[in-house]
N, C-alpha and C positions, 0 to 999 in steps of 0.2 A: 211748503216752499217761501222762504221769506221774499221779499221785494228784492233784494242784494245778490241772495242764494241767486247760482248758475244754472242751467240747465245742466241734465247731464250731455250734448252734442257740446256742447262748449266749454264744459272742465275734461271731460277726456280730449276738445283740440291743445284744451293748456296743460296736459304733462309731459313734462320732458325727458324722464330717466324714471325708470324702476331698477330698484336695487330688491334680492332677494336673499337673506341669510340664514342663514342656518342656525339650530340652538345657538352657538358655540360663538356667533355670532362673525361666521365664515363664508365673503360672499358666496354663491350656489351661482345667480345669473346677475345679470347685468345688464341692459337695455336702453341706447342711448335713442334718443327723435327729435328727430328735425332735426336743425340746427342747432346743437343742445351742448351751451358750453359753459362754461361757471363764467363770471368775472374775475379780477383779476388779485380779487379777498378769495379768491377759493385756490387759487394755485393750482389751477386745473389746465391740462393737455389737451384741448379739444378733442386733438388726430385718435388719443386713444379710449375705445372703450370703459376698460380693463381700470383707467383711472378714476374714474364712476367715484363707487363708491372707496379708495383713499384718500383724493378730496372731500368727500365727507365724512368722515373719519369719525376728523377734529369737533362737527357737531354733534356727534351723536351721544356724548356725551351731555347734554341740553334735553335730551329723550329724560324720562323716569330710570333711573341709578334702581330700583329695587324690587323691582321685579312684577314689577306691575305687566301687566299681559291687557292691550286692548289698546283704543286709536289715539294718538298724540300731533298735536301740529308744534311746528312752527318755522319761523320767520324768519330769514340772512338774503340778504344785498337784491331782493328786491319778490325773492318764492316760497314758495311754500315747500314744507317737508313737512310728508304727514307717513308718520309712521305706527304701523298696522306690528301687531305684537302676539303671540299666542305661546302656546306652553314647548311650542319646537320653531319656528321660524320666525322672522321677521322678511316681513315687505316698507321698504322705503321709494314712495312718492315725493318725484320731487315736480313741482308746475311752478304757472304763473299766477294761478287765481285757488282759491280753498277751494278744495275738492267739494260737493251738493251730498247731504244726505245721499242720495241715490245712489252718488258712485260706492262711497263710502261701504253699504252694506253689498251693490255687486263686487265689491274686492276683501272684503271678508268671507265673501260666500267661496272664490273664488283657494284666498288662501286657504281654508280648511279642505277643498279640496286637496288643493296639492299637498296640503297636510298630512292626508290620507297616502296621497301614490310614492311618496317622496316621504315617508317615518325612517327608514334607515339610515336616509341621507341629510335629514333634516334634526336628528338624535347622536349621530354619530358610531351607529353602527358600521355604514358601509365609508370606508375613510381615502376610497377614490377620491380624487383630487377633479375625476370632470365635473362641468355645470352642465346646469338641469338642460334636457334635450327643452329647442324651443317650440320647437312642434305641438308638443306635448302641455307646454305653458301658457300657449295663444288656443289650444284646442280647448282649457280646460276654461282659459277667463272666457273665451266663445261660451259655455254651458253651464260658466256662473250669472253672464250678460252683463259681463265685463266684457266694453266692447273697446280692446285697449290692439283688436287689432287692424283700424283704421288707418292708424301711424303707421302700419310697413307699405311691403307693395301689396296693394289690390288685385285681384282678379274682378274681371267688366263680362254678367253673364249677358248678356246682350239678348237670349229666351225670355229672362225674368226679366231684363227691363221693357221688353215691347209686351209681358205680359200683362205690367204691373199695373195696366190699364183699365182692369175685371177684378184689381183687388179691393171689393168694399170699404174695406174695414179703412184706411186712410181716405183723405178730403179729397172734392176733385179736381185740384188749387196743386194739393201736394203730391197728388199723382200727375200732371201736365208737368210740374219739371219733375220729378220723379224719370217720368219718359225721355226730359227730352238730354240725357245722359249718353240715350243712343248717338250724339251727334259726336259725343269725344269716341267714343266705338267708330263709327265713320268715318273718322283722320286718322287711325290708324295703320300701320301697313297691312296688309292682308295674312292674315295669320297667327295676328298682336291682342289677347287683351287681354294685358298687364300695362295698373297704371296707379298712378302713384297720387299718395291724396291731395295733394295742388296743383295736379292738375284736379284733381274737383271743383277740389275751393274755388278755382284761378274761373271752371266754369259757368259757376253756379252768383258768380261777381262779374260775368258779363251779361249776367240776367240783369243787373242790379236787383237782387234778391239782399239785406238785408243780417248781416252775422246771423245775428238770434237764426231764420230762417236758416238757413245756411245749413249752422250747430243741426237741427234737425232732421233735414235734408236728407245727410248721412249718415245724423242716427238709423231714420228709417232704411238708409238703401241697405243698413248695415244687417239691421232687424230682418229684411224679407231680401234676403240672398242676392243683390243685384249685384252689393259690391262685398265679395271676401274677399279675407287674409288667404295671402299663395305663402302654402308649406315652406319651403325652405329642399333644395332641392342632393338629394346625399350620394 
C-alpha cells in the first residue's frame, strides 16, 4: 500500500453509493449509503434512491466506450466514480476517496460471483424488471470479503463481543477496544441489538481514538462477526 493510499476500512467508510447494471446498461441494483447526495452539478434529488443511476448517466460516457473490460475511475465534484466492467455487468461505486487496491480486488471478486448467480438477469435472458435481492447481493459481498454491509443496519452479537478477549489473532489493545462495544449493547432497550455504523463510530470517537484506528476496528468487528449485516425482513 502506498503512503497516500487509504486502508480497507477508510475506503469502505468513504463509499457513498453503488449501482449494478446489466450488460445492456439497465440498472438492476442501487443503494445509496449514509446521507449521500450529489451537489447541484449532478441535478440529483437525494430522497430518491432510484435517482442515483439517472444522475450518473450523463457521466457514464466519460468511461471507455470501446467495450473495454476492467476497472476505471474518474472524479466529479469532489467524488470518485469507479467503474468495474465485465462481459455481463457493470458496477459503479461512488466514494469520497480513491478505492484502495484491497477493496478493488474484493469488489471484482464479488462481481464475478454475482455474474454467476444472476447470469440470465445480466445477459438479458430474464426480462423481468425486478431489482436484485439485496440480501443475496450483500451476502455475496460478505462471501467475497467486500464488507460493504458495515454501512447498513447492523446486529450486535453480544456473545462474540464478550468472547473477543480470547481471540489471540487480534492484538490485546484491539481486543480491549472491540470488547468495549458491549457498552453500546448495555445502553440499548432490552431485546434490542440493532445499531448503525454512526453509533459505532461515535462510540469509538468517545474513546478519543484516531480515525484510522476506528476504521480498522470496524473492519475487525465485521470480520469476526461482532457486528453483522441485518437482512431485510420479507
